[in-house]
N, C-alpha and C positions, 0 to 999 in steps of 0.2 A: 655461341658466337653472336655478337651484336653488330650487325652491319649498319654503316652510316655512309651516305653519299653526299658530297658537297661539290660546288662548282666555283671556278674562278670568276665566272660571269653567269648570272641567271637572267639578265636582261640584255638582249642584243638588238642593234638597230635593224631597220628594214633592209637597208643596203649596206653590206659589209662582208667582203670576202675574207673571213677570219676563222679562227678556231676557238673552240671551247674546251677547257680541260676539266675533267672530273676526277675526284679523289674518292676511292672506295676504302673505307677504314673498317677493319674487322677487329673488334675487341674481344679477346678470349676471356672466359670466366676464370676466376682464381682456381688454382689446383686444389682439389679437395684435401681437407686435413685427414680424412679417413683413409683407409687402405687404397693405395693407388694400383694402377694396372701393372702387372709384373713385366719384367724386361728379360728378353733373350738377346744377348749381344755377343758377337764374335769379333775380337780384335785381330786384325791381320797386319802383321808387322814385317816391314822390310828388314832383312838381315844381310843384304848384299854387302860386298866388300867396302863400298863407300860409306856404310854406316858404322864402320869400325871406330872405337874410341868413345868420346863423349856423346855423339848422337845416339848410339845404341844404348848406352848406359842410361841416358835421360829417358828414352822411350820405354825401357824396361821398368824404370822407376815410376813413370806415369801410368803404365799398365798395372803395376802393383797397386798404385793409388786408386785406380778405377775399380779394382776388385774390392778394395776396402769400402768403397762407396756403395757397393751393391747390397741390397737388402736380402732378407732371408728367403723371399719368394723370387728373387732374380737369379738368372743363370748366365754365366759368362764363359766363353771359350776363347782360346788364344791359338792362333796359327802364325808361324814365322815362315818367310819365304826368301830364297835367293833364286837360283835356277831350279831348285826343287822346293817341295813344301814339307814343313815339319809341323806335326800336331803337338803343340806345347801343353795345352790344357783342354780336355774335353768340355763340351757344353754342360755345365753343371753348377751347383752351388759349391763354393770352395772355401776352405779355411784360408784366410788372406795370407797368413805367414807361410804356410806350406806352398801356396800358389806362387807367392813372391819368390820363394827359393827355387821353384821350378823355372820360372821366367828368367831368373838370374843366370841360369845355365845356358841360355841361348847365346850362340857365338856367330860372328859374321862369316860369310862364305863368298859365293860367286856372283852371278848375274842377277837380273831383275825380272822374275817371272810373276808379274803382278796378277795376271789373269789366273794363274794357277792357285795362288794363295787366296784370292778373292772367291773363286769357285769352290774351294775347299770350305770357306766360311759359309757360303750359301748352302752347300751340301750338309753341313753340320746342323744348320737351322731347319732344313727340310726333313732331315732324318729323325728329328725329335720334336715334332710340332706341339705347341700348346696354343689352342685357339684363343685363349684369353690374353696371351702375351703380345707385347709390342716387340717386333723382331728387327734387328739392325746389324749390318756389317760395317765396321769402321776400319778403313784401310789407311795405313801410314807408310809413305815411301819418300825417299830422297832422290830418286833417279828416274830415268827413262825406262819404260817397259820395253825390254829388248829380247825377251824369251817368251814363248807361248803366244797367245793372241795379243796383237798390238794394234790392230785396226780400230780407230776410234768409233766408227759406225757399229762394228760388231760388238765392241765393249758396251756401247750405249744400249744395244739391243739386249745384252745380258742383264744390264741394270733394269731396263724396263720390264723384261720378263720376270725378274725377281720381284720387282715392285708389284706386278700383277698378282703375285702370290703372297703379298703383304710382307715382303722383306725389303727394307729400305737400305740405302748405302750412303755413308758419309766418307769423305776423303780428306786426308791431311797431308799436305806437301811440306817437306822438311828442307830448309836450306835454300840453295839457289840453283840446283841442277834438275829438279823435277819438272815434269811437263804440266804446267798449271792449266793449260787448255784442256788436256785430256782428263785431268782429275775433275775439272768443272763439268765436262760433258757427262762423266759417270755420275757425279752427284746430282746433276739436273735430272738425268733419266731415272735415277734411283730415288728422287725427291728427298735426298738427305742434305747435309751441309757440306761445304768445302772450305777448308781452313788453310792458312799459310802459317807454318811454325817457323819463326825466324831463327830460333836457336834452342839449345837444350833447356834453357830456363823457362821456355814458354810452353813446352809439351804438357806439363801438369795443369796449367791454366786451361788449355784447350780441352784436354780430357775431362776436366772438371765441368766446364761449361756444357760439353756434349752430354755428360751423364745427367746433369741437373735439368737440361732441356728434355731429355728422354723421360726422366722421372716425373716431370711436371706436365707431360703431354695431356691435353684436355680435348683435342679434336684432331682427327686425321683426315687425309685426303681433302684438304680445304682447297676449293677452287672458286674462281669468279669467272662466270661466262658473260661476255658482253655481246649484245645483239643490237647493232645499230639499225635505226629505222630507215626506210627507203629514201627519205629526204637527206640523209647524211651522206656526203660525198666520199668520205674516207675516215678511217680510224686506225690508230696505232697505240700500243701500250708502251710507255716509257721505261718501265722496269724490265729487267732481263730474266724474269721467271720463264720457265718452259711454257710455250704456247702451242696449242693444238687448234687447227681450224675445224670448226664444227658447223653444222647447218645453221645458216643465218648469222654467224659471227665467229668468235674465238673464245677458247677456254684457257684461262690462266691458272696454272697449277702452283699453289703456294706451299704444298707439302703439309707438315703437321704444325699445329699451333700449341705453344706452351702456355702455362697458366698465367693469366693477366697480360699476355703479350698483345701488342698492337701491330697488326700487319696492314700494309698499305699497297694499293695498286693505283697508278695514275695513268689515265688514258687521254689522248688528244683526238678530238673529233673535228673534222673539216666540214664547215657549213656551206650551203650554196650561196652565191653572191647576192641573190635577191630573195627575200622571204615575205610572206604575208603576215601582216600584223596579227598578234594573238599568240596562243600557245603553239610551241614548236616541239613536236615529239622527237626525241633523240634515240629512243629505243628502250631497252631494258637491261638490267643486270640481274643475273641469277647466281646466288651464292649457295654453295653446297659444302657439306662436311659430314663426317661420321663421328659418333661418340660410342664409347664402349662402357657398358655396365653389365647387367646380367645378360644382355644381348646387344648386338650391334644395332644402332639407330642411325638412320639416314635422315639428314635435315636439308631442306631446301627453302630459300627465301627469294622471292622475285620482287624487284624494285623497279618501277617505271622511271624513265629518265626523260627530262624535258626542261626547256627554258621558255622565256617569254620574248616575243618579238615586239618591239615598241617603235612607234614613229616619233616619239618624243626624244630629241637629242639630249635633253637635260634630265632624263629619267635617272633617279638615284637607285642604285642596285644594292639595297640593304642586305640582301640574302647572300651576296658573294662572300666566299670564305677566303681571306688572305692566306691561310695556311696552304691552300692549293697552289698558289704561286710559289710559295717557299718550297714545297715538295717538287714542283716542276723544275725549279732552279737546281735543287740538290741532285736530281736525276740527270739533268742536262750537264751538270758539272762532272758527274760520273761518266757520262758519254764522252765528254772532252778528254777525260783521262784515258778512256779506251782508245780514242783517236791518237793521243800522244804516244801510247805504247805501240800502236800499229805503225805510226810514222817512224818511230825508233827502229822497228824491225826492218823498215826499208832504208834505214840509215839517213832518213830525212830529219836531221836534228833541228833544223829551223822550224819545220812543220810541227814537230813534237813540242818545241818551246812555245809556239803560238797556242797550241791546244792547252797546255798546262796553264798558261796565262789566262786563257779564256775561262778555264775552270775556276781559277781564283777570282776572276771578275764576277762570275755568276754567283759565287758564294758571298762575295763582298756585298752584292746588291741586296741580299736578304739578311745581312748582319750575321753571317755564318761563323763557324769556329775560327777565331783569329790565328790559332796555331796552325791549323790546316791551311788557311789562306797563305800564311807566310811560307809554309813548307812548299806549297804549289808554286809560289813565285820564285823561291830558291831553286826548285827543280826546273823551272823554265830557264833560269840562268845557266844551270848546269847543262841542260840539253843544248843550249845555244853554243856552249863551249865544248860540246862533245864529251862532257865528263859524266859518264853513266856506267851502271853495272847491272848485272842480272838480279841481284838482291833487291835493288830499287824497283825493278820491273815487277818482281814477284809481289812486293809490298803493295804497289798501286793496283795490280790486278786483283789481289785479294780484297783490299779495302773497297774497291769499286763494286765487286760482287756483293759484299756484305751490305753496302749502302743500298743496292738495289733490292736486297731482301729485307732490309730494315733490322739487321741484327748487329751485334758487336763487331766493330771493324778493326780494333787494334790489339795486337798481341806482342808488340815490339817495344813496349814501355813498361 
């Protein structure tokens, strides 16, 4: 990983009750052309009654596609769940055609015991461990968890416990009935991804991206620890990565990094209103990650943070990075989309409309994607008229989450 830190301001005046934003960029190395780390993956598929018809057919086809992507050193298992759990394929290397025929036999049933299917997937990975393999459970569901364990905190604890044993969890929500907040909690605690699958045509795209990401993983357990100096009055991270308070600061968990991927963390630091001219220490950033070769290697890079206090009101800040302002606006726009969805849940359509318009304005300020800006303005008008649906909420929730993680946001085109 190649850490780089820049600021929206590197020169600040003596008297100025303001903030400084910093951008941490982590550039992952390319995935090696040589033999990659093997994968152990269990697909956990919802086969409850609401998945009947096209939804289950598309999921079975996407699962068969995933198996065809697997290499000779990869192992894939498949679990299907409704109110009970069905072992479809044991964790192993499979003949793709025979495996696809077995998956095709899965039929829809009753309620949604998400925890049961998920725990079965974790159990399969733990029962047949390979220290050299990257292990992940991928859950796909279209509904609410209504059988087995349903408490979000307990489910997050399961994900975190599995993660501590090097098993990560990705979640895929299908359609407009699933609980996107619950799946996000599980994915965050499990340091995997969470996706919104808008319809049957998008399942293969998502499974393909998930496999390609796993197959190109070059660093695991990537984190950025920010430790503000005593002179900094406050600090917050604008991204929505999982954050843990640690001694002297906070640790931001970014999960795994894929080959050539660029991960970003943006933080806002509140400065005291009066400062002494000269160097001003902001603290330090500590970047940590693991790599796997013949043995696990742990890497740590510590970077001091600081700006300059100047009494010259005309001082030119040549080191300021305009990209930091762009990233701040992108994340603030994502935050406005979150506010819009929360206002909608309260049936505050006017507040939701204002938030969507604010998001469009923030993106317009930096010359953002014109299609997205137009879409946000249209959605502001829709909200004002009370013209909204759950599918639109799911789309904005998922896109906002992916923006915060810096990964692909759209599967509906």
